[in-house]
N, C-alpha and C positions, 0 to 999 in steps of 0.2 A: 723827690721834689713832688708836690701834690699836683695834681694836674687840675687846670681851671674846669669850673663847673660848666655845664653843657648847656646852653640856653635852649629851651624849648620853643618850638613854634606851632603850638598847639590852641586850635580855634574851637570854641564852645558853641552848640547850636541845640535849637529846640526843635522837637518834630511832635505835631498833635494829632492823634487820632481822634476825629470827631465823629460821634456816632448818635444815630437815631434810628426810629423805627416807624416804616411807613407801611400800611395796609399789612401789618403782621411781618414784615421783612426787616432785618437789619442791614442798616445802609451806613456807608462811611464816606465822608467828604474827600475828594480827591481834586488838586489840581494838575493841569496840564502844562508841563516844562516848555519854556522858549530856548533856552540855553543848550548848546552841546556839553557833552556827549549824549544827554538826555533829551534832547530836542524832540517833541511829540510826544513823549510818554507821559504817564501820569504818575502822581506822587503824593504823599502826604504834604499837608501844608506845614513848613516850617521856616527856619532860618537861623543866622547867627544872632545870638542875643547884642543888645545894645548896651553901650558903655555905662555901667553904672546900674544895669537893668538885672534884677533877679531871675532866675531860672522861671519860677512861678510866673512872675509879671510877664516874661516874654511869651509864655504859652498862653497867659489869658488874652495879651495882645493878638495873637495870632487867630484864637477864638473870635475876637471881635472883629477883627479886620476880613477874616474869610466867613464867618456865619451870621454876623451882625448881632452876636448876642454877648452878654457878660451876667457874671454872678451866678454862673450855674456849676454844676458839678466837674471839678477838676483835679486830676490825681496824677502825680508821677509815677511812671512805670517801670522804668529800667534805664540805665547807660549802654549806648552802643558805641563801641571804640575800636572795631575793625580798623586796622591801618590803611587799609585800600577802599573803604566806604565811600571816600569822596575823591575824585579824581584830580581835584584841584589843590590837594594837601592834607595834613592830617587834622581831620575835625571829629570831636567826639559829640555824640547827640544826645542829649536826654530826653527821653521821650515821655509824653503826658498822654492821657485821653481825656475827652470830654463827652458829655452826655448832655443832649440838648432835645427838648420836644420837637414834633413835626411841625409845629406852627409859629409864625412870629419870625421865621428866619429871612435874613436878607443876604444873600449869597454877594460875595464881592469879590474881585479880584485886583491884581496889581500888574505893572507894567512886566514884572517876572514872568507872569504866567499867562497862558493864551486862553485859559478856562477853570471854571471852577462848577463842580457839581458832586452831589450825591449819588453814590454808587449802589446798589445791591451788593451785599459782601459774597453773596455765590455767584454774581454774576459780573464783576468788577473786572478790569484787564488782568491777565494772569501775570504779567511781570511789570514790577514797578521800579521807579527809579531810585537809584542807591541802593541801600537795604532794607527799603521799606517794605518789601514782602515780609521780611521777619519781624519788624516791628509790627506791623499790622496783626501778623498771626500770634503775637504776643499779648497785644493789646486785647484781641477777641477772646482769647482764653482767660484772662484777667476778668473780663467783664463778665464772661459767663460763669465763672465761679462765685463773683462778688454779688450777683442777683439772689444767689441761692443763701447767703447767710447775712444779708443786710438790706436795710429799706432804699438802697439806692436807686431803685427802679422809678422814685419819683421825679428823677432829672429826666426820664423819657417820656414824660406824659404831661398833657395840659394842666391844670390847675384841678379840674374836675373830669372825670371819666367813669365811664360804666365798667362793671366787673368782665364784661366780654370785651372791652377793649384793654383793661388789665392783663386780662390772660393770654390776648393776641400779643400783647407787647413783650410778655415773657416767653410765649413760643417763638418770636422772633428773634430773640436774644439766644434761646437755648437751641434753637432749629431743632425743635420737636414739638410734637402735639401734647398737649396735657388733658386729663379728663375734666370736663367742666364740672360734674358734681363733686368730686375730690378737691379740685383747685378752690372752688368757693368756699367749701367748707374749712378747708385749712387757711385760707388767708383771711377770712371773716373770724377766726378764733384768735388769730396773732396780736390783734389790738393795733395793726398798723393803719388800719382805715377808719374813717368817720363818715357816715351818711352826711350829704351837704342837703339834705331837706328839698332837693331840687331834682326833676327827672329830664331826661334828655329829649330832645326835639329835632324835627327834620330828618328823621331815619326812617328806614323802611321797616324796622322792627318795632315792636311795641315799645312806648317810652318807658325808659329804664330808671332806676335811682342812679344817681351821680354820686360817687364817692370821692374824697379827697384823702391824702395822706396826713395823719393824726401830726405828724412833725417832719421836717426836713432835717434834723438833728441826726447826725450818723448813730445807728442802732443795729446792734447784733442780733440778729432772730434767725431761727432755723426755719427758712421757707419752704424748703424742698430736704 
């Protein structure tokens, strides 16, 4: 006699690592939990997908709700399916990461959370709710690899920027210094940038040429 099929009770959630770079430091958006057993702890923004909602739409919704932006870089990262990752039951999380410039952000929270803010990745709380420590580590490693062979850095910068600002952003993501002369020679040789014809204003440094990415279409290129 064939045994009846076992009905699964598995929920699907999306967690989104939202990164930016401020003053040469990679930062990630975290929310502070209200509900037990993670009350008072920080976590990545996320939640269950809505009925009829795709995974990507859910990740984009979280980006809009928490950072007030849309239409920016969003990439699926990995699936996290630990049986005990959520104390309320079996929840499989599909993680994404998003890249946003440090301007024009409108952080917002919901009744689920006490607070929302960007944290320096090296100075954030050491213990995050759920398995978000593992998700964040995975996302940071993916981002560090991605900026070295694609033009994805455009997502972390305003539309126009100086070469100094571009180098500082790379250093923030890679968490290491770069030689100024070598960096500029290499980045200008790749065809990723074009001069805007305008110069920076209101800086303590001499006015510098402002550049912009020639294209935001995904491009494979050996930056480093």
